[in-house]
C-alpha positions in Angstrom: 84.5 125.1 283.6 82.2 126.5 281.1 79.1 124.1 279.6 81.1 122.7 277.0 83.9 121.1 279.0 80.9 120.3 281.7 79.3 118.2 279.4 82.7 116.7 278.0 83.3 115.3 281.3 79.6 113.8 282.1 79.0 112.0 278.4 82.7 111.6 276.8 81.0 109.8 274.1 80.2 113.4 272.1 82.1 113.8 269.5 83.4 117.1 270.0 84.3 117.6 266.2 80.0 117.1 265.5 78.9 119.2 268.7 79.1 123.3 268.3 78.6 125.7 271.3 78.0 129.1 269.5 77.9 131.6 272.1 76.5 135.0 271.2 75.6 135.0 267.2 73.9 137.4 265.4 69.7 136.5 265.3 70.2 135.3 261.3 73.0 133.7 261.9 71.3 131.7 264.4 68.5 131.0 261.8 70.7 129.9 259.5 72.1 127.8 261.7 69.2 125.5 263.0 68.3 125.4 259.3 71.3 123.1 258.8 71.6 121.4 262.1 70.8 117.5 262.8 69.3 118.7 266.1 68.9 121.0 268.4 69.7 120.6 272.4 67.4 122.3 274.6 68.2 121.4 278.5 67.3 123.5 280.8 65.7 122.6 284.3 63.5 124.3 285.2 61.7 124.0 281.6 61.0 126.7 280.6 59.5 127.0 277.0 61.6 129.4 275.1 62.2 131.5 272.1 65.3 129.0 270.9 63.2 126.5 271.1 60.1 127.7 269.2 62.8 129.1 266.8 64.2 125.8 266.3 61.3 124.0 265.6 59.9 126.6 263.5 62.8 125.2 261.2 62.4 121.9 261.7 64.9 121.0 263.5 65.3 117.8 265.3 64.9 118.6 269.1 66.6 116.8 272.0 65.2 117.8 275.4 65.5 116.9 278.9 62.6 115.1 280.7 61.9 117.9 283.4 
């Protein structure tokens, strides 16, 4: 199973029409997506501050993170 399938199995209340798994996209597309996103889900273990988290914060995107 891929990450989308795994998430939908574990959290069936997630609306798949409002949750997007982009895969690999060019950097400028990624930034534009962050700018219009309602939230950036950042679940990683162990926690490692990545460039994607910093980009989401710089875009003013709401961050949803794991408590690790």
